[in-house]
N, C-alpha and C positions, 0 to 999 in steps of 0.2 A: 529528465525531468527534474526541476529543482525540488529539494526536499525528499526525494525518493530514497528509501532506505537501501544502503549497499548490502547486497547478499553476501554472506561467508560462502567461500568456494574452496576447492582443493588448492588453488594457488594461494589463497589467503592463508590456510594452515601451513603451507610450506614457507612462506614468509615469516609467519610467527615462529616456525622452528628456527629459521635463519637468525632471527633477532632474539631468540631464546626467551620469548613471551609464552608462558604457559597457556594451553588450550583447555577450555572448560567443556565437558560434554556431560549431559544427563539422558536418561531414558524419558520417553513419553509416549503415551498411548491413545491420548484424546486431544480434541480441539482446545478445550478450556485450559488444561495444563501446559499445552504447547504455547498457547498465546501468553500465558504468565511467565513461562520460562523464557520465551523469546524476548518479552518486553524487560525482563530482568538483566538480559545480556549474554545468556548462555550461547555458546558459538556453535555447538554442534548438538542436535537432537537426535538421538538413536531410538528408532522405533524397535525396541528390542523384543527377542523372542521370549524374553523374560515375562511378557504379557501373558504367556502360558501359565506362569506361576501367580503373578500378582493381580491379574484381572481374571482369569479364568479358573484360578484355583487348583491347578495340575501340580503334582509333586515335582515334574521336570519340565523342560522346555520342549520336550519331543513331541507332544501332542498337537501343538499349534500348526494349523494349516496355512499353505500359501494364501489362500483366500481370506483368512482372519488376518494375516499379517498386512495384506493390502488394504483391508478395511481400516486397520488401525493407522496405517501410513497415511491414507487419505485424510483422515481427520487431523492428523499432526500437521501435514502440509498446509492445510486450511489455516491453522493457527499460526504458522511461522512466517514472519515477514523478512527477518534477517538471519535467522540461523540456518545452517546447512542441516538437512534432514538425510539421515541415513536409515535404511531399512534392512533389518537382518533377514537373510533367506533362511526359511525354516528347515529343519531337519527333513532329509529325503529329497530336497529341491536341487540339490547340486551334486551330492556325493555319487561317484560312479559313472555318470553320464553327462558329459560336458555340453551335449547339444540341448539336454533337458535342462541344464543349468542355466544356459543362455536364454532359452525360451522363459524360465522362471524370472530371470533378471529382466528381461524385456517387458513382461507382464508387470512387474513392480514399477519400473520406470514410467511406463506409459499410463497405467491405471491409477497410479498414486500421486505422480508429479514430483516425486522425491529426487534427490540430487546425487545418491549413491546407494550402493548395496553393501552389505557386510556379510563375510562367511567365514567359518571356522576351519582350521587345519592348515597343514603345511604341504609337503611334497604329495600327499594323496590327493590334494584337490587342485593341484598346480595346473592341470589341464583346463579345468573349468575356470579358474581365474583368468588364464591366458585367453580363453576364448570370450569371456565376457568383456575383458579389458579391449581386445581386438575389435569389439563391436562399439567402442566409444563410451562404455558404461564405466565410471569411477567404482573401484572396489576397495574396501577396507578390510584388511586381514585381522586374524585373530589367532593368537598362540599362548600356550601355557595351559591353564585350566580352561578347557572348551566345553561347556556344559552339555552340548549335544552328544558328546562322548562320555558322559558321566557313568554309564554302566560298564564301560570298557575300563575306565579308570578305578571304579569301585568306591568311590567318594570324593568329597570336595577338598582333599588335603592339597598342600602346596606341591605345585609340579616343579620339574626340572631341578630338584635338589641334587639328584644323581648326576655324576659327571658326564655319563653317556646321554642322559636325556637333555641336559643342558647343552650339550654340543649339537645334538639334533635340533634344538630349538634355535641355536645360532644359525645352523644351515638353512633351516626352513624360513627364517627371517629374511636371510639374504636371498633366497630363492623367490619369495614373494616380492620382495623389492624389486628384483629383476624382472619379474613378471608384470610389474607395473601397478601393484597396489599403491595408493596414495597415502595410506596411513596404516598404523598396526596397533591393534589393541593387544596388551600384554596383561594376562590375568593370573594372579596368585602364583607369582614365582619369586625367588630371592631377588631382593632389591639390587644386589651387587650384580646380578646377571642382567637384569632390566637396565641398569645404568650402562652396562657394557654394550648391549645391543642397541640402546638409543643412541649412543655415541658413534656406533659403527655404521648406522644408517643414515642416509640423506632424507628418508621420509619421516614424519612425526610418528612418535609412539604415544599411546594413550593407555595409562596404567590403571588397573583395578586390582588392589592388593599386590602391587608392584613396586612400592617405595616411591620417594619422592624424585626420582631422577629421570622419570619418562618426560617427554615433551607436553604431556596433558594428562588429565585425570577424568575418569567417569565413574558415577555410582548409579545405582537403580533408585529412581525418583521416590518410590514408595519406602525404600529402606532410609534414604537420607532424610526424608521427612518425618520418620518415626511413625509411619502407618502400619508397618510390619515389625512388631515387637518380638516375634518369635525367631527373626533372623538377626543373628548378632555376631558376624565374624570379626576378627581382630581388625581388619582394615577398614571396617565401617565407622564413619563419624556421623552421628545423628545432629541435624541442625534445627530440629523441631520436634515436638512430641504431639503430632496430630491426631494419633490414636486417642489420647486423653482429651484433647479439645473437641474432637467429633463426639466421643462418648458423653462428655459432659453437656454438650449442646442439645444432644438428642433427649437426655434425661430431662433437661429444662423445658424443652418442647413438650415431652409426655406429661410432666406436671401441669404445664399451662393449658394443655387441651383437657386433662382430667378434672382440673378445678374450674374449667369454663372461664379462665381468665384470657384465653386466646381463642378467637379473635376479639380484641376490645372493640368498643364503639368507634374508635378512631381507625380501627382496621376493617370496619364494615361499611357496606354502601346504603344510603337512604333510598 
């Protein structure tokens, strides 16, 4: 059909890596923001389990459920005409039982209309990755700082600085690529290691706190827009100060209601 928007796909991302065109990814959790990000030209919308933090107010990503991820995924898919939509598989939905992992991935794909799922970890989740991929579901991997394992790590420090951990990450990245993941998020690792891994893989890498040499970049939307001022990691660049804008708008609204200047005659009906 003439004029139809061409959807970003796994093949699109592979072609972008081949021609060294950076991939842009942002998180999204609802229809309104998904539509705005899609219209702006963001190529991949990640329905992140970070919704547990920025939407639900939890301390970590662990509490969010599969049903909640499906709810957010549905909303984002409705708002995205061009962008590829990837939904995070929540903690507990894929670790340890590859059959349960496949069932969860199928639910996400069928109920949301998303185009791929993402899960964290390397060799420990390889069986789940292989089973999901074998069912025809695109999988995005995630190595480095994996927030679902935050209690195991004991904090949000940079990962893979130790030579043995760096070597494990290299091996995990290769194993995930061989298992069929179409892309790999690298979070909070040394830039030199991210460069090495990115150059060694045929699949795209998406960095967050992993330096400029990945094939793309991702940020959490609420952090990038300055809605969450309490979170200020070194890798974060804020492109707006929406917290201040929202606060000031609310204060003006309160003032206008209190002094009865809102609604005005022109904002009222005869």
